[in-house]
N, CA, C, O and the ligand as a Tripos MOL2 file, in Angstrom:
@<TRIPOS>MOLECULE
protein
  229   227    58     0     0
PROTEIN
NO_CHARGES

@<TRIPOS>ATOM
      1 N          17.2590  -12.4020  -14.3720 N.3       1 MET1
      2 CA         16.4170  -11.6070  -13.4730 C.3       1 MET1
      3 C          17.2390  -11.1640  -12.2580 C.2       1 MET1
      4 O          17.7670  -11.9930  -11.5160 O.2       1 MET1
      5 N          17.3370   -9.8630  -12.0700 N.am      2 GLY2
      6 CA         18.1340   -9.3350  -10.9740 C.3       2 GLY2
      7 C          17.3590   -9.3100   -9.6690 C.2       2 GLY2
      8 O          16.1720   -9.6310   -9.6070 O.2       2 GLY2
      9 N          18.0620   -8.9250   -8.6590 N.am      3 PHE3
     10 CA         17.4560   -8.9180   -7.3300 C.3       3 PHE3
     11 C          16.2980   -7.9270   -7.2590 C.2       3 PHE3
     12 O          15.2700   -8.2190   -6.6490 O.2       3 PHE3
     13 N          16.4560   -6.7540   -7.8800 N.am      4 PHE4
     14 CA         15.3920   -5.7600   -7.8090 C.3       4 PHE4
     15 C          14.2030   -6.1720   -8.6560 C.2       4 PHE4
     16 O          13.0620   -5.8470   -8.3270 O.2       4 PHE4
     17 N          14.4590   -6.8790   -9.7340 N.am      5 ASP5
     18 CA         13.3410   -7.4140  -10.5030 C.3       5 ASP5
     19 C          12.5330   -8.3750   -9.6460 C.2       5 ASP5
     20 O          11.3020   -8.3920   -9.6870 O.2       5 ASP5
     21 N          13.2480   -9.1640   -8.8790 N.am      6 PHE6
     22 CA         12.5760  -10.1010   -7.9880 C.3       6 PHE6
     23 C          11.7030   -9.3580   -6.9880 C.2       6 PHE6
     24 O          10.5530   -9.7340   -6.7580 O.2       6 PHE6
     25 N          12.2520   -8.3020   -6.3930 N.am      7 LEU7
     26 CA         11.4780   -7.5320   -5.4170 C.3       7 LEU7
     27 C          10.2700   -6.8880   -6.0750 C.2       7 LEU7
     28 O           9.1820   -6.8820   -5.5000 O.2       7 LEU7
     29 N          10.4470   -6.3490   -7.2640 N.am      8 ASN8
     30 CA          9.3340   -5.6970   -7.9560 C.3       8 ASN8
     31 C           8.2400   -6.6940   -8.2780 C.2       8 ASN8
     32 O           7.0560   -6.4040   -8.1090 O.2       8 ASN8
     33 N           8.6310   -7.8440   -8.7340 N.am      9 ARG9
     34 CA          7.6160   -8.8470   -9.0650 C.3       9 ARG9
     35 C           6.8420   -9.2700   -7.8290 C.2       9 ARG9
     36 O           5.6210   -9.4250   -7.8610 O.2       9 ARG9
     37 N           7.5790   -9.4530   -6.7390 N.am     10 ARG10
     38 CA          6.9080   -9.8700   -5.5180 C.3      10 ARG10
     39 C           5.9570   -8.7710   -5.0390 C.2      10 ARG10
     40 O           4.8540   -9.0500   -4.5690 O.2      10 ARG10
     41 N           6.4040   -7.5200   -5.1680 N.am     11 ASN11
     42 CA          5.5730   -6.4050   -4.7500 C.3      11 ASN11
     43 C           4.3160   -6.2910   -5.6020 C.2      11 ASN11
     44 O           3.2320   -6.0270   -5.0810 O.2      11 ASN11
     45 N           4.4560   -6.4860   -6.8970 N.am     12 GLU12
     46 CA          3.2980   -6.4090   -7.7720 C.3      12 GLU12
     47 C           2.2820   -7.4990   -7.4410 C.2      12 GLU12
     48 O           1.0740   -7.2650   -7.4550 O.2      12 GLU12
     49 N           2.7920   -8.6910   -7.1440 N.am     13 LYS13
     50 CA          1.8960   -9.7870   -6.7910 C.3      13 LYS13
     51 C           1.1350   -9.4520   -5.5150 C.2      13 LYS13
     52 O          -0.0670   -9.6970   -5.4110 O.2      13 LYS13
     53 N           1.8510   -8.8870   -4.5470 N.am     14 ARG14
     54 CA          1.2230   -8.5390   -3.2820 C.3      14 ARG14
     55 C           0.1600   -7.4570   -3.4920 C.2      14 ARG14
     56 O          -0.9260   -7.5180   -2.9150 O.2      14 ARG14
     57 N           0.4890   -6.4680   -4.3230 N.am     15 ARG15
     58 CA         -0.4650   -5.3970   -4.5950 C.3      15 ARG15
     59 C          -1.7300   -5.9440   -5.2510 C.2      15 ARG15
     60 O          -2.8400   -5.5580   -4.8840 O.2      15 ARG15
     61 N          -1.5630   -6.8360   -6.2130 N.am     16 SER16
     62 CA         -2.7410   -7.3420   -6.9150 C.3      16 SER16
     63 C          -3.5750   -8.2080   -5.9810 C.2      16 SER16
     64 O          -4.8020   -8.2230   -6.0810 O.2      16 SER16
     65 N          -2.9300   -8.9200   -5.0840 N.am     17 GLU17
     66 CA         -3.6800   -9.7240   -4.1190 C.3      17 GLU17
     67 C          -4.4870   -8.8390   -3.1780 C.2      17 GLU17
     68 O          -5.6340   -9.1440   -2.8500 O.2      17 GLU17
     69 N          -3.8720   -7.7340   -2.7450 N.am     18 MET18
     70 CA         -4.6000   -6.8150   -1.8630 C.3      18 MET18
     71 C          -5.7790   -6.1920   -2.5860 C.2      18 MET18
     72 O          -6.8640   -6.0580   -2.0210 O.2      18 MET18
     73 N          -5.5610   -5.8070   -3.8460 N.am     19 LEU19
     74 CA         -6.6450   -5.1980   -4.6140 C.3      19 LEU19
     75 C          -7.8090   -6.1600   -4.7570 C.2      19 LEU19
     76 O          -8.9680   -5.7560   -4.6600 O.2      19 LEU19
     77 N          -7.5080   -7.4340   -4.9890 N.am     20 GLN20
     78 CA         -8.5720   -8.4190   -5.1360 C.3      20 GLN20
     79 C          -9.3710   -8.5680   -3.8490 C.2      20 GLN20
     80 O         -10.5500   -8.9200   -3.8780 O.2      20 GLN20
     81 N          -8.7240   -8.2980   -2.7240 N.am     21 ASN21
     82 CA         -9.4150   -8.3800   -1.4430 C.3      21 ASN21
     83 C         -10.0190   -7.0480   -1.0280 C.2      21 ASN21
     84 O         -10.5460   -6.9200    0.0780 O.2      21 ASN21
     85 N          -9.9450   -6.0500   -1.9130 N.am     22 GLY22
     86 CA        -10.5320   -4.7450   -1.6070 C.3      22 GLY22
     87 C          -9.7150   -3.9210   -0.6470 C.2      22 GLY22
     88 O         -10.2260   -2.9910   -0.0230 O.2      22 GLY22
     89 N          -8.4340   -4.2600   -0.5220 N.am     23 ILE23
     90 CA         -7.5660   -3.5400    0.3870 C.3      23 ILE23
     91 C          -6.6820   -2.5950   -0.4120 C.2      23 ILE23
     92 O          -6.1220   -2.9790   -1.4390 O.2      23 ILE23
     93 N          -6.5600   -1.3850    0.0520 N.am     24 CYS24
     94 CA         -5.6980   -0.4230   -0.6230 C.3      24 CYS24
     95 C          -4.2400   -0.8640   -0.4760 C.2      24 CYS24
     96 O          -3.7450   -0.9690    0.6460 O.2      24 CYS24
     97 N          -3.5470   -1.1210   -1.5810 N.am     25 PRO25
     98 CA         -2.1730   -1.6020   -1.4780 C.3      25 PRO25
     99 C          -1.1790   -0.5170   -1.0900 C.2      25 PRO25
    100 O          -0.0820   -0.8190   -0.6190 O.2      25 PRO25
    101 N          -1.5540    0.7470   -1.2860 N.am     26 ASP26
    102 CA         -0.6000    1.8110   -0.9770 C.3      26 ASP26
    103 C          -0.3910    1.9810    0.5270 C.2      26 ASP26
    104 O           0.7040    2.3270    0.9690 O.2      26 ASP26
    105 N          -1.4280    1.7400    1.3010 N.am     27 CYS27
    106 CA         -1.3000    1.9010    2.7510 C.3      27 CYS27
    107 C          -1.5390    0.5840    3.4680 C.2      27 CYS27
    108 O          -1.6080    0.5450    4.6970 O.2      27 CYS27
    109 N          -1.6640   -0.5020    2.7010 N.am     28 ALA28
    110 CA         -1.8940   -1.8370    3.2450 C.3      28 ALA28
    111 C          -3.1550   -1.8920    4.0940 C.2      28 ALA28
    112 O          -3.2170   -2.6110    5.0910 O.2      28 ALA28
    113 N          -4.1640   -1.1210    3.6830 N.am     29 GLY29
    114 CA         -5.4520   -1.1870    4.3550 C.3      29 GLY29
    115 C          -5.5440   -0.3740    5.6310 C.2      29 GLY29
    116 O          -6.5450   -0.4380    6.3440 O.2      29 GLY29
    117 N          -4.4980    0.3920    5.9230 N.am     30 ARG30
    118 CA         -4.5280    1.1620    7.1620 C.3      30 ARG30
    119 C          -5.1980    2.5190    6.9800 C.2      30 ARG30
    120 O          -5.7130    3.1000    7.9360 O.2      30 ARG30
    121 N          -5.1880    3.0150    5.7490 N.am     31 GLY31
    122 CA         -5.8280    4.3020    5.4820 C.3      31 GLY31
    123 C          -4.9320    5.4950    5.7240 C.2      31 GLY31
    124 O          -5.3370    6.6330    5.4860 O.2      31 GLY31
    125 N          -3.7280    5.2550    6.1900 N.am     32 PHE32
    126 CA         -2.8120    6.3720    6.4420 C.3      32 PHE32
    127 C          -1.3800    5.8990    6.3340 C.2      32 PHE32
    128 O          -1.0930    4.7040    6.3890 O.2      32 PHE32
    129 N          -0.5070    6.8400    6.1810 N.am     33 TYR33
    130 CA          0.9180    6.5590    6.2190 C.3      33 TYR33
    131 C           1.4960    7.1020    7.5210 C.2      33 TYR33
    132 O           0.9970    8.0770    8.0830 O.2      33 TYR33
    133 N           2.5380    6.4630    7.9780 N.am     34 GLU34
    134 CA          3.3060    7.0100    9.0930 C.3      34 GLU34
    135 C           4.6810    7.3770    8.5780 C.2      34 GLU34
    136 O           5.2640    6.6540    7.7700 O.2      34 GLU34
    137 N           5.1870    8.4750    9.0320 N.am     35 TYR35
    138 CA          6.5380    8.8300    8.6450 C.3      35 TYR35
    139 C           7.1940    9.6250    9.7570 C.2      35 TYR35
    140 O           6.5200   10.1240   10.6580 O.2      35 TYR35
    141 N           8.4860    9.7380    9.6910 N.am     36 GLY36
    142 CA          9.2230   10.4700   10.7030 C.3      36 GLY36
    143 C           9.9170    9.5120   11.6580 C.2      36 GLY36
    144 O           9.5120    8.3590   11.8100 O.2      36 GLY36
    145 N          10.9440    9.9950   12.2830 N.am     37 PHE37
    146 CA         11.7170    9.1770   13.2030 C.3      37 PHE37
    147 C          11.6030    9.6920   14.6320 C.2      37 PHE37
    148 O          11.2190    8.9500   15.5360 O.2      37 PHE37
    149 N          11.9340   10.9540   14.8300 N.am     38 GLU38
    150 CA         11.8450   11.4840   16.1800 C.3      38 GLU38
    151 C          10.4030   11.7610   16.5590 C.2      38 GLU38
    152 O           9.9880   11.5520   17.6990 O.2      38 GLU38
    153 N           9.6400   12.2410   15.5700 N.am     39 PHE39
    154 CA          8.2200   12.4920   15.7810 C.3      39 PHE39
    155 C           7.4500   11.7290   14.7300 C.2      39 PHE39
    156 O           7.8160   11.7400   13.5540 O.2      39 PHE39
    157 N           6.4080   11.0790   15.1360 N.am     40 PHE40
    158 CA          5.6020   10.3370   14.1760 C.3      40 PHE40
    159 C           4.4480   11.1970   13.6980 C.2      40 PHE40
    160 O           3.7100   11.7950   14.4810 O.2      40 PHE40
    161 N           4.3260   11.2340   12.3930 N.am     41 HIS41
    162 CA          3.2250   11.9480   11.7700 C.3      41 HIS41
    163 C           2.4030   10.9400   10.9960 C.2      41 HIS41
    164 O           2.9220    9.9230   10.5360 O.2      41 HIS41
    165 N           1.1570   11.2150   10.8560 N.am     42 THR42
    166 CA          0.3400   10.3870    9.9880 C.3      42 THR42
    167 C          -0.3220   11.2910    8.9480 C.2      42 THR42
    168 O          -0.6350   12.4510    9.2170 O.2      42 THR42
    169 N          -0.5210   10.7420    7.7810 N.am     43 VAL43
    170 CA         -1.1940   11.4700    6.7130 C.3      43 VAL43
    171 C          -2.1510   10.4960    6.0480 C.2      43 VAL43
    172 O          -1.8150    9.3380    5.8050 O.2      43 VAL43
    173 N          -3.3590   10.9900    5.7560 N.am     44 ASP44
    174 CA         -4.3420   10.1270    5.1000 C.3      44 ASP44
    175 C          -3.8240    9.6750    3.7490 C.2      44 ASP44
    176 O          -3.2140   10.4460    3.0080 O.2      44 ASP44
    177 N          -4.0760    8.4260    3.4470 N.am     45 CYS45
    178 CA         -3.6590    7.8780    2.1700 C.3      45 CYS45
    179 C          -4.4880    8.5040    1.0500 C.2      45 CYS45
    180 O          -5.7130    8.3890    1.0590 O.2      45 CYS45
    181 N          -3.8500    9.1590    0.0950 N.am     46 PRO46
    182 CA         -4.6160    9.7960   -0.9800 C.3      46 PRO46
    183 C          -5.2380    8.7850   -1.9380 C.2      46 PRO46
    184 O          -6.1890    9.1020   -2.6520 O.2      46 PRO46
    185 N          -4.7020    7.5780   -1.9510 N.am     47 GLN47
    186 CA         -5.1990    6.5900   -2.8890 C.3      47 GLN47
    187 C          -6.6050    6.1210   -2.5270 C.2      47 GLN47
    188 O          -7.4540    5.9650   -3.4050 O.2      47 GLN47
    189 N          -6.8450    5.9000   -1.2690 N.am     48 CYS48
    190 CA         -8.1400    5.3810   -0.8320 C.3      48 CYS48
    191 C          -8.9090    6.4070    0.0020 C.2      48 CYS48
    192 O         -10.0020    6.1090    0.4830 O.2      48 CYS48
    193 N          -8.3530    7.6160    0.1800 N.am     49 GLY49
    194 CA         -9.0310    8.6600    0.9200 C.3      49 GLY49
    195 C          -9.1450    8.3590    2.4080 C.2      49 GLY49
    196 O         -10.0470    8.8670    3.0740 O.2      49 GLY49
    197 N          -8.2490    7.5450    2.9330 N.am     50 GLY50
    198 CA         -8.2270    7.2780    4.3610 C.3      50 GLY50
    199 C          -9.1180    6.1270    4.7850 C.2      50 GLY50
    200 O          -9.2300    5.8430    5.9780 O.2      50 GLY50
    201 N          -9.7510    5.4600    3.8350 N.am     51 THR51
    202 CA        -10.6430    4.3560    4.2060 C.3      51 THR51
    203 C          -9.8810    3.0370    4.3190 C.2      51 THR51
    204 O         -10.3120    2.1350    5.0370 O.2      51 THR51
    205 N          -8.7540    2.9170    3.6160 N.am     52 GLY52
    206 CA         -8.0310    1.6610    3.6100 C.3      52 GLY52
    207 C          -8.6320    0.6310    2.6810 C.2      52 GLY52
    208 O          -8.1150   -0.4800    2.5550 O.2      52 GLY52
    209 N          -9.7260    0.9970    2.0300 N.am     53 GLU53
    210 CA        -10.3940    0.0650    1.1230 C.3      53 GLU53
    211 C         -10.3710    0.6220   -0.2850 C.2      53 GLU53
    212 O         -10.4840    1.8290   -0.4970 O.2      53 GLU53
    213 N         -10.2260   -0.2630   -1.2250 N.am     54 LEU54
    214 CA        -10.1430    0.1430   -2.6190 C.3      54 LEU54
    215 C         -10.7550   -0.9660   -3.4610 C.2      54 LEU54
    216 O         -10.4060   -2.1370   -3.3170 O.2      54 LEU54
    217 N         -11.6640   -0.5840   -4.3310 N.am     55 SER55
    218 CA        -12.2730   -1.5900   -5.1940 C.3      55 SER55
    219 C         -11.3580   -1.9050   -6.3520 C.2      55 SER55
    220 O         -10.6880   -1.0100   -6.8660 O.2      55 SER55
    221 N         -11.3120   -3.1530   -6.7750 N.am     56 PRO56
    222 CA        -10.5130   -3.4850   -7.9570 C.3      56 PRO56
    223 C         -11.0790   -2.7850   -9.1840 C.2      56 PRO56
    224 O         -12.2880   -2.5720   -9.2770 O.2      56 PRO56
    225 N         -10.2300   -2.4360  -10.1020 N.am     57 ASP57
    226 CA        -10.6700   -1.7450  -11.3140 C.3      57 ASP57
    227 C         -11.5440   -2.6490  -12.1670 C.2      57 ASP57
    228 O         -12.0080   -2.2360  -13.2290 O.2      57 ASP57
    229 ZN         -4.7620    3.6350    1.0730 Zn       58 ZN58
@<TRIPOS>BOND
     1     1     2 1
     2     2     3 1
     3     3     4 2
     4     3     5 am
     5     5     6 1
     6     6     7 1
     7     7     8 2
     8     7     9 am
     9     9    10 1
    10    10    11 1
    11    11    12 2
    12    11    13 am
    13    13    14 1
    14    14    15 1
    15    15    16 2
    16    15    17 am
    17    17    18 1
    18    18    19 1
    19    19    20 2
    20    19    21 am
    21    21    22 1
    22    22    23 1
    23    23    24 2
    24    23    25 am
    25    25    26 1
    26    26    27 1
    27    27    28 2
    28    27    29 am
    29    29    30 1
    30    30    31 1
    31    31    32 2
    32    31    33 am
    33    33    34 1
    34    34    35 1
    35    35    36 2
    36    35    37 am
    37    37    38 1
    38    38    39 1
    39    39    40 2
    40    39    41 am
    41    41    42 1
    42    42    43 1
    43    43    44 2
    44    43    45 am
    45    45    46 1
    46    46    47 1
    47    47    48 2
    48    47    49 am
    49    49    50 1
    50    50    51 1
    51    51    52 2
    52    51    53 am
    53    53    54 1
    54    54    55 1
    55    55    56 2
    56    55    57 am
    57    57    58 1
    58    58    59 1
    59    59    60 2
    60    59    61 am
    61    61    62 1
    62    62    63 1
    63    63    64 2
    64    63    65 am
    65    65    66 1
    66    66    67 1
    67    67    68 2
    68    67    69 am
    69    69    70 1
    70    70    71 1
    71    71    72 2
    72    71    73 am
    73    73    74 1
    74    74    75 1
    75    75    76 2
    76    75    77 am
    77    77    78 1
    78    78    79 1
    79    79    80 2
    80    79    81 am
    81    81    82 1
    82    82    83 1
    83    83    84 2
    84    83    85 am
    85    85    86 1
    86    86    87 1
    87    87    88 2
    88    87    89 am
    89    89    90 1
    90    90    91 1
    91    91    92 2
    92    91    93 am
    93    93    94 1
    94    94    95 1
    95    95    96 2
    96    95    97 am
    97    97    98 1
    98    98    99 1
    99    99   100 2
   100    99   101 am
   101   101   102 1
   102   102   103 1
   103   103   104 2
   104   103   105 am
   105   105   106 1
   106   106   107 1
   107   107   108 2
   108   107   109 am
   109   109   110 1
   110   110   111 1
   111   111   112 2
   112   111   113 am
   113   113   114 1
   114   114   115 1
   115   115   116 2
   116   115   117 am
   117   117   118 1
   118   118   119 1
   119   119   120 2
   120   119   121 am
   121   121   122 1
   122   122   123 1
   123   123   124 2
   124   123   125 am
   125   125   126 1
   126   126   127 1
   127   127   128 2
   128   127   129 am
   129   129   130 1
   130   130   131 1
   131   131   132 2
   132   131   133 am
   133   133   134 1
   134   134   135 1
   135   135   136 2
   136   135   137 am
   137   137   138 1
   138   138   139 1
   139   139   140 2
   140   139   141 am
   141   141   142 1
   142   142   143 1
   143   143   144 2
   144   143   145 am
   145   145   146 1
   146   146   147 1
   147   147   148 2
   148   147   149 am
   149   149   150 1
   150   150   151 1
   151   151   152 2
   152   151   153 am
   153   153   154 1
   154   154   155 1
   155   155   156 2
   156   155   157 am
   157   157   158 1
   158   158   159 1
   159   159   160 2
   160   159   161 am
   161   161   162 1
   162   162   163 1
   163   163   164 2
   164   163   165 am
   165   165   166 1
   166   166   167 1
   167   167   168 2
   168   167   169 am
   169   169   170 1
   170   170   171 1
   171   171   172 2
   172   171   173 am
   173   173   174 1
   174   174   175 1
   175   175   176 2
   176   175   177 am
   177   177   178 1
   178   178   179 1
   179   179   180 2
   180   179   181 am
   181   181   182 1
   182   182   183 1
   183   183   184 2
   184   183   185 am
   185   185   186 1
   186   186   187 1
   187   187   188 2
   188   187   189 am
   189   189   190 1
   190   190   191 1
   191   191   192 2
   192   191   193 am
   193   193   194 1
   194   194   195 1
   195   195   196 2
   196   195   197 am
   197   197   198 1
   198   198   199 1
   199   199   200 2
   200   199   201 am
   201   201   202 1
   202   202   203 1
   203   203   204 2
   204   203   205 am
   205   205   206 1
   206   206   207 1
   207   207   208 2
   208   207   209 am
   209   209   210 1
   210   210   211 1
   211   211   212 2
   212   211   213 am
   213   213   214 1
   214   214   215 1
   215   215   216 2
   216   215   217 am
   217   217   218 1
   218   218   219 1
   219   219   220 2
   220   219   221 am
   221   221   222 1
   222   222   223 1
   223   223   224 2
   224   223   225 am
   225   225   226 1
   226   226   227 1
   227   227   228 2
@<TRIPOS>SUBSTRUCTURE
     1 MET1         2 RESIDUE 1 A MET
     2 GLY2         6 RESIDUE 1 A GLY
     3 PHE3        10 RESIDUE 1 A PHE
     4 PHE4        14 RESIDUE 1 A PHE
     5 ASP5        18 RESIDUE 1 A ASP
     6 PHE6        22 RESIDUE 1 A PHE
     7 LEU7        26 RESIDUE 1 A LEU
     8 ASN8        30 RESIDUE 1 A ASN
     9 ARG9        34 RESIDUE 1 A ARG
    10 ARG10       38 RESIDUE 1 A ARG
    11 ASN11       42 RESIDUE 1 A ASN
    12 GLU12       46 RESIDUE 1 A GLU
    13 LYS13       50 RESIDUE 1 A LYS
    14 ARG14       54 RESIDUE 1 A ARG
    15 ARG15       58 RESIDUE 1 A ARG
    16 SER16       62 RESIDUE 1 A SER
    17 GLU17       66 RESIDUE 1 A GLU
    18 MET18       70 RESIDUE 1 A MET
    19 LEU19       74 RESIDUE 1 A LEU
    20 GLN20       78 RESIDUE 1 A GLN
    21 ASN21       82 RESIDUE 1 A ASN
    22 GLY22       86 RESIDUE 1 A GLY
    23 ILE23       90 RESIDUE 1 A ILE
    24 CYS24       94 RESIDUE 1 A CYS
    25 PRO25       98 RESIDUE 1 A PRO
    26 ASP26      102 RESIDUE 1 A ASP
    27 CYS27      106 RESIDUE 1 A CYS
    28 ALA28      110 RESIDUE 1 A ALA
    29 GLY29      114 RESIDUE 1 A GLY
    30 ARG30      118 RESIDUE 1 A ARG
    31 GLY31      122 RESIDUE 1 A GLY
    32 PHE32      126 RESIDUE 1 A PHE
    33 TYR33      130 RESIDUE 1 A TYR
    34 GLU34      134 RESIDUE 1 A GLU
    35 TYR35      138 RESIDUE 1 A TYR
    36 GLY36      142 RESIDUE 1 A GLY
    37 PHE37      146 RESIDUE 1 A PHE
    38 GLU38      150 RESIDUE 1 A GLU
    39 PHE39      154 RESIDUE 1 A PHE
    40 PHE40      158 RESIDUE 1 A PHE
    41 HIS41      162 RESIDUE 1 A HIS
    42 THR42      166 RESIDUE 1 A THR
    43 VAL43      170 RESIDUE 1 A VAL
    44 ASP44      174 RESIDUE 1 A ASP
    45 CYS45      178 RESIDUE 1 A CYS
    46 PRO46      182 RESIDUE 1 A PRO
    47 GLN47      186 RESIDUE 1 A GLN
    48 CYS48      190 RESIDUE 1 A CYS
    49 GLY49      194 RESIDUE 1 A GLY
    50 GLY50      198 RESIDUE 1 A GLY
    51 THR51      202 RESIDUE 1 A THR
    52 GLY52      206 RESIDUE 1 A GLY
    53 GLU53      210 RESIDUE 1 A GLU
    54 LEU54      214 RESIDUE 1 A LEU
    55 SER55      218 RESIDUE 1 A SER
    56 PRO56      222 RESIDUE 1 A PRO
    57 ASP57      226 RESIDUE 1 A ASP
    58 ZN58       229 GROUP 0 **** ****
């Protein structure tokens, strides 16, 4: 198992834990992403529609 496999496994575990708690794993429950360095922009998370909540499948 390589280092990236380790990271992927850990990430998948974290995502499934968030989903079980009804938290959108793509934005970590914040409902938006931040990006940019000199200027900060935010964009609504398309996965949860900006609510930060996501029901498990
Ligand atoms: Zn989201």
